[in-house]
C-alpha positions in Angstrom: 0.0 0.0 0.0 1.4 3.4 -1.0 1.6 6.3 1.5 -0.7 9.2 1.1 0.3 12.7 0.2 -1.8 13.9 3.1 0.3 11.9 5.6 3.5 13.2 4.0 2.3 16.8 4.3 1.4 16.1 8.0 4.9 14.8 8.7 6.5 17.7 6.8 4.4 20.2 8.8 5.5 18.5 12.1 9.1 18.9 11.0 8.7 22.5 9.8 10.9 23.9 12.6 13.9 22.2 11.1 15.7 23.6 8.1 16.6 21.6 5.0 13.9 18.9 5.3 13.4 17.3 1.9 11.8 14.2 0.5 12.0 12.0 -2.5 9.2 9.9 -3.8 10.2 6.3 -4.2 7.8 3.6 -5.5 4.8 5.1 -3.8 6.7 5.8 -0.5 8.8 8.8 0.6 12.5 9.0 1.7 13.0 11.8 4.2 16.3 13.8 4.2 17.5 16.1 6.9 20.4 18.5 5.8 21.3 16.1 3.0 21.3 12.9 5.1 18.7 10.1 4.9 16.9 9.9 8.2 14.2 7.4 7.3 11.0 7.5 5.3 7.3 7.2 5.2 6.1 3.6 4.4 2.4 2.6 4.4 1.6 5.9 6.2 4.2 5.2 9.0 7.2 7.2 9.8 10.2 4.9 10.1 13.8 6.0 11.0 17.2 4.4 10.8 17.9 2.2 13.8 20.9 4.0 15.1 22.0 4.3 18.7 20.9 8.0 19.1 17.4 7.2 17.8 17.1 4.1 20.0 18.1 6.0 23.1 16.0 9.1 22.3 12.7 7.2 22.0 10.9 6.0 25.2 9.7 2.8 23.5 11.3 1.2 20.5 9.6 -1.1 18.1 11.1 -2.4 14.9 9.1 -2.6 11.7 9.9 -3.6 8.1 9.3 -0.8 5.6 8.7 -3.4 2.9 9.4 -7.1 2.3 13.0 -7.8 2.1 14.2 -4.6 3.7 16.2 -4.1 6.9 14.2 -3.3 10.0 13.7 0.3 11.0 12.3 2.1 14.0 8.7 3.0 14.1 8.1 6.6 15.4 4.8 6.4 17.2 4.7 10.0 18.7 4.3 11.8 15.4 1.8 14.2 16.9 4.4 15.7 19.1 6.3 18.3 17.0 9.0 19.0 19.7 9.7 15.2 20.0 10.2 14.8 16.2 12.4 17.9 16.0 14.5 16.6 18.9 14.7 13.1 17.4 16.0 14.4 14.0 18.5 16.7 15.7 19.7 13.8 18.0 20.2 11.6 15.0 21.9 14.0 12.6 25.6 13.6 13.7 25.4 9.8 13.7 23.8 9.5 10.3 26.2 8.6 7.5 27.2 11.3 5.0 25.6 11.0 1.6 27.5 8.9 -0.9 29.1 11.0 -3.7 27.4 10.7 -7.0 29.3 8.9 -9.7 30.5 10.9 -12.6 29.4 9.8 -16.0 
């Protein structure tokens, strides 16, 4: 099941206090970028983030979900209604996220 544009817009609004939040549509779902780094994505109208130490320690309860069949598990963000929590989560994760891979020259 693809994610809805309405849910994407809701999440983007919740993250509006952060600068440089972008997304890319990918097979009916959305990859979320923060300052050029992939934080996670929206899959089946669920916000999932990378399972890194900072995210695990920031969230009070941690549950792992599969974004799609054959994918690695990610962390389900349940408290999407709390704008301050989401902003804090993304800020806590940023330094630990891997830098984007350089694009190959043709």
